[in-house]
C-alpha positions in Angstrom: -27.9 -21.7 -24.1 -26.7 -25.2 -24.7 -23.4 -25.8 -22.8 -21.2 -28.7 -21.8 -21.6 -29.6 -18.2 -18.4 -29.5 -16.2 -17.1 -30.6 -12.9 -15.5 -27.5 -11.2 -13.8 -27.0 -7.9 -14.1 -23.6 -6.2 -11.2 -23.3 -3.8 -12.3 -20.9 -1.1 -15.7 -20.9 0.6 -15.8 -17.2 1.4 -18.4 -14.8 0.1 -17.0 -14.5 -3.5 -16.2 -18.1 -3.9 -19.7 -19.1 -2.8 -21.3 -16.5 -5.0 -19.3 -17.8 -8.1 -20.2 -21.4 -7.1 -23.9 -20.3 -7.4 -23.3 -18.9 -10.9 -21.7 -22.1 -12.0 -24.5 -24.2 -10.4 -27.2 -22.0 -12.2 -25.3 -23.0 -15.4 -25.9 -26.7 -14.6 -22.3 -27.5 -13.5 -21.4 -29.9 -10.7 -19.7 -27.6 -8.2 -17.2 -28.7 -5.4 -16.9 -25.8 -2.8 -13.7 -26.4 -0.8 -13.0 -24.8 2.6 -10.6 -25.5 5.4 -13.3 -25.0 8.1 -15.1 -28.4 8.7 -18.0 -26.9 10.6 -18.6 -24.6 7.6 -18.5 -27.4 5.1 -20.9 -29.5 7.2 -23.3 -26.4 7.2 -23.1 -26.2 3.4 -23.9 -29.9 3.0 -26.4 -30.3 5.7 -28.4 -27.0 5.6 -27.3 -25.7 2.2 -26.3 -22.2 3.7 -23.0 -20.3 4.3 -24.4 -17.9 6.8 -21.2 -16.2 7.9 -20.6 -15.0 4.3 -24.0 -14.9 2.6 -26.6 -15.2 5.4 -29.8 -14.8 3.1 -28.8 -17.3 0.5 -30.0 -20.9 0.0 -27.5 -23.1 -1.9 -28.7 -25.7 -4.5 -28.0 -29.4 -4.0 -25.5 -29.2 -6.9 -23.0 -27.3 -4.7 -21.3 -29.9 -2.5 -18.9 -28.8 0.3 -15.4 -30.4 0.7 -12.9 -30.1 3.4 -10.5 -32.6 1.6 -8.6 -30.9 -1.1 -7.7 -34.3 -2.8 -11.3 -35.3 -3.0 -12.4 -31.9 -4.3 -9.8 -32.0 -7.2 -10.5 -35.6 -8.2 -11.5 -36.1 -11.8 -11.7 -32.5 -13.0 -9.6 -30.2 -15.1 -10.5 -26.6 -13.9 -10.5 -24.9 -10.5 -11.6 -21.4 -9.4 -9.1 -20.0 -7.0 -11.0 -17.7 -4.6 -8.7 -17.3 -1.6 -7.1 -14.2 -0.2 -3.8 -13.2 -1.9 -1.8 -13.9 1.2 -3.0 -17.5 1.2 -2.5 -18.3 -2.5 1.0 -19.8 -2.2 0.1 -22.1 0.6 -3.1 -23.4 -1.1 -1.1 -23.9 -4.3 1.5 -25.9 -2.5 -1.2 -28.1 -0.9 -2.8 -28.6 -4.4 0.6 -29.7 -5.9 0.8 -32.4 -3.2 -2.4 -34.0 -4.2 -2.5 -33.4 -8.0 -0.8 -35.4 -10.8 -2.8 -34.0 -13.9 -2.7 -30.5 -15.4 -5.3 -27.9 -14.3 -6.6 -24.7 -15.7 -6.6 -22.2 -12.8 -9.2 -19.4 -12.8 -8.1 -16.9 -10.2 -10.7 -14.4 -8.8 -8.7 -12.6 -6.1 -7.5 -9.0 -6.5 -4.1 -8.1 -5.1 -0.5 -7.9 -5.6 2.1 -9.6 -3.4 4.2 -7.2 -1.4 8.1 -7.5 -1.7 7.9 -10.0 -4.8 5.7 -7.5 -6.5 4.1 -10.3 -8.4 0.7 -10.3 -9.8 -1.5 -13.4 -8.9 -1.1 -15.0 -12.2 2.6 -14.7 -11.9 2.4 -16.3 -8.4 0.6 -19.2 -9.9 3.0 -19.7 -12.6 5.9 -19.5 -10.2 4.4 -22.0 -7.7 2.8 -24.6 -10.1 5.1 -26.9 -11.9 4.6 -26.8 -15.8 3.3 -30.3 -15.9 0.5 -29.4 -13.5 -0.6 -26.0 -15.0 -2.5 -26.0 -18.2 -3.7 -22.3 -18.3 -4.1 -19.4 -15.9 -7.3 -17.2 -16.5 -8.2 -14.1 -14.4 -11.7 -13.1 -13.8 -12.2 -9.5 -12.6 -14.6 -6.6 -12.7 -17.4 -4.8 -10.8 -18.9 -7.6 -8.8 -20.1 -7.7 -5.2 -20.7 -11.2 -4.0 -23.8 -10.2 -2.2 -25.4 -9.0 -5.5 -24.1 -11.9 -7.6 -25.7 -14.3 -5.2 -29.0 -12.5 -5.5 -28.8 -12.9 -9.4 -28.6 -9.2 -9.8 -27.2 -8.2 -13.2 -23.4 -8.2 -13.1 -20.7 -7.9 -15.8 -17.1 -8.9 -15.6 -14.1 -9.5 -17.7 -11.9 -12.6 -18.2 -8.3 -12.6 -19.5 -5.4 -15.1 -20.1 -2.3 -15.4 -22.1 -4.2 -18.0 -23.9 -7.4 -16.5 -25.3 -8.9 -19.9 -26.0 -8.7 -20.6 -22.4 -10.3 -17.2 -21.5 -13.2 -18.0 -24.0 -13.7 -21.4 -22.4 -14.1 -19.7 -19.0 -16.4 -17.1 -20.5 -18.7 -20.0 -21.7 -18.5 -21.7 -18.3 -19.8 -18.6 -16.3 -21.9 -16.5 -18.8 -25.7 -16.4 -18.3 -28.5 -13.9 -18.4 -27.5 -12.5 -15.0 -23.7 -12.8 -15.1 -22.3 -11.4 -18.4 -18.7 -12.1 -19.2 -16.4 -10.3 -21.6 -13.0 -11.3 -22.8 -9.9 -9.0 -22.7 -6.6 -10.1 -23.9 -4.7 -7.6 -21.5 -4.0 -9.8 -18.5 -1.7 -7.3 -16.9 -4.2 -4.5 -17.1 -7.1 -6.6 -15.9 -5.0 -7.7 -12.8 -3.6 -4.3 -12.0 -6.9 -2.6 -12.2 -8.5 -5.2 -10.0 -5.8 -5.0 -7.4 -5.1 -1.2 -7.2 -8.8 0.0 -7.1 -9.0 -1.4 -3.6 -6.3 1.2 -2.5 -8.4 4.0 -3.9 -11.5 2.6 -2.3 -9.8 2.7 1.1 -9.0 6.3 0.5 -12.6 7.0 -0.6 -13.8 5.4 2.6 -11.5 7.5 4.6 -12.9 10.6 2.9 -16.4 9.6 3.7 -15.5 8.8 7.2 -14.0 12.3 7.7 -17.3 13.7 6.3 -15.7 15.4 3.3 -18.6 14.6 0.8 -19.0 13.7 -2.8 -16.8 16.3 -4.3 -13.7 15.0 -2.5 -14.6 11.3 -3.3 -15.1 12.2 -6.9 -11.7 13.8 -7.1 -10.0 10.8 -5.3 -11.7 8.3 -7.8 -10.6 10.4 -10.8 -7.1 11.0 -9.8 -6.9 7.4 -8.4 -7.8 6.0 -11.8 -5.0 8.2 -13.2 -2.5 6.6 -10.8 -3.7 3.1 -11.7 -3.3 3.9 -15.4 0.1 5.4 -15.0 1.5 2.4 -13.1 -0.3 -0.2 -15.2 0.9 1.2 -18.5 4.5 1.4 -17.1 4.1 -2.3 -16.3 3.0 -3.2 -19.9 -0.8 -2.9 -19.7 -2.9 -1.4 -22.4 -4.2 2.0 -21.1 -7.7 1.3 -22.7 -8.2 -1.5 -20.2 -8.5 1.0 -17.4 -11.5 2.6 -19.2 -13.3 -0.7 -19.1 -14.9 -3.2 -16.6 -11.6 -4.0 -14.8 -10.6 -0.4 -14.5 -13.1 2.4 -14.0 -16.0 -0.2 -13.7 -14.5 -1.9 -10.7 -13.3 1.4 -9.2 -16.7 2.9 -9.1 -18.4 -0.1 -7.5 -15.7 -0.5 -4.9 -15.5 3.1 -4.0 -19.3 3.9 -3.7 -20.8 0.7 -2.0 -21.4 -0.4 1.5 -20.8 -3.9 0.3 -17.2 -3.1 -0.3 -14.9 -4.2 2.4 -12.1 -1.7 1.4 -14.6 1.2 1.5 -16.0 0.0 4.9 -12.4 -0.3 6.3 -11.4 3.1 5.1 -14.6 4.6 6.5 -13.8 3.2 10.0 -10.2 4.7 9.7 -11.7 8.1 8.8 -13.8 7.8 11.9 -10.8 7.4 14.1 -10.2 3.7 14.6 -6.7 2.3 14.3 -5.8 -0.1 11.6 -5.6 -2.9 14.1 -9.2 -2.1 15.4 -10.4 -1.9 11.8 -9.0 -5.3 10.8 -10.3 -7.0 13.9 -13.8 -5.4 13.5 -14.0 -6.3 9.8 -13.5 -10.1 10.5 -12.6 -10.6 6.7 -9.7 -9.9 4.7 -9.2 -6.3 3.5 -7.0 -6.8 0.3 -6.4 -3.1 -0.1 -4.2 -2.8 3.0 -1.8 -5.3 1.8 -1.9 -4.0 -1.8 -1.1 -0.6 -0.7 2.4 -1.8 0.5 2.9 -3.4 -2.9 1.8 -0.3 -4.7 4.1 1.9 -2.7 7.0 -0.5 -3.6 5.9 -0.5 -7.3 5.8 3.2 -7.5 9.5 3.3 -6.3 10.5 0.5 -8.6 9.0 2.1 -11.7 9.5 5.7 -10.7 5.8 6.4 -11.2 4.1 9.3 -9.3 1.3 7.8 -7.1 0.4 10.4 -4.5 -2.8 9.0 -3.3 -1.4 5.5 -2.8 1.8 7.0 -1.2 -0.1 9.0 1.3 -2.3 6.0 2.1 0.8 3.9 2.7 2.0 6.5 5.2 -1.4 6.6 6.8 -1.6 2.8 7.2 2.0 1.9 8.1 3.7 5.2 9.4 0.6 6.3 11.4 0.0 9.8 10.0 -3.3 11.4 10.8 -6.1 11.0 8.3 -6.7 14.8 8.2 -3.0 15.4 7.7 -3.1 12.9 4.8 -5.8 14.8 3.1 -4.1 18.1 3.6 -0.8 16.8 2.1 -2.8 15.7 -1.0 -4.7 19.1 -1.2 -1.4 21.0 -0.9 0.4 19.4 -3.7 2.0 21.7 -6.3 -0.2 22.8 -9.2 0.1 20.8 -12.4 -1.8 20.2 -15.7 -4.6 17.6 -15.6 -3.8 16.1 -18.9 -0.2 15.5 -18.0 -1.1 11.8 -17.3 -2.8 11.3 -20.7 0.1 13.1 -22.5 2.7 10.9 -20.7 0.9 7.8 -21.4 0.4 8.4 -25.1 4.1 9.6 -25.4 5.2 6.3 -23.7 3.0 4.2 -26.1 4.2 6.0 -29.2 7.9 5.6 -28.3 7.5 1.9 -27.6 
């Protein structure tokens, strides 16, 4: 397809940022990949590799590494923000110091900030002055960096309050390997992407305990109900959770060894402590932080989230994984369709 060639900065040179830089480079764009580790940036520019995160991948010459944020942002209008949730505020503040013209920010991280309980798009809007922020777009869906970097077929969703901006980002990324759909429900897309990490942790724990496919299928199904309950209460369209940013992302994150959250849960199920797991992983496990936020959101919105609440107690109150499972299995009996009935009732009464 004919497309306008753009200059794009990808802020964050981890696995996901690097994989998306490859998609953009495949589409003919000039890509600036920023990272704070100068040795890593030197490796990208000299050897065209990023071995810590994507060891088997050779990067094209059209991806240039930058350790200077000011240089990476010079003369462009759009950035892809691919840093962990806990680093977003710091990175945005650094961007503000070196930027004078408005930017479209495409964020690709999946989390919710504990305590403030803000979604990432809300954090961006809070931190960026109005004169520096043109639009915020979220890109989310079932997408492991390892598979995207190998050009395996992948499909994601983009959303924004400004759907013209979402469609522009769709055009920027879409190709024969990387399909992009638009979705106007930015709340649902962000909530689905963030909360599926919690259920993936739980699925990993179940597998680590050796409980098999029956247990994992139940966790995923009931986990999706929790995500939809909370998301709908927060203003999302319940149909979003039947799509790419909901059940699609949930399936891939709960069932793949590429998933950091599943791997972390698996180690927890096998008896490692949370500190040991995080040290052994060597990369950010977003689900741990998001579990705290989900627990706080369930209290704020008075929403029943038994899996998320049990996982919160396992992670932060040191209950035993076997005890956690027993507490879930011993819950009082209820009607499976209660969730659907309640969601429909709320929608009809709005």
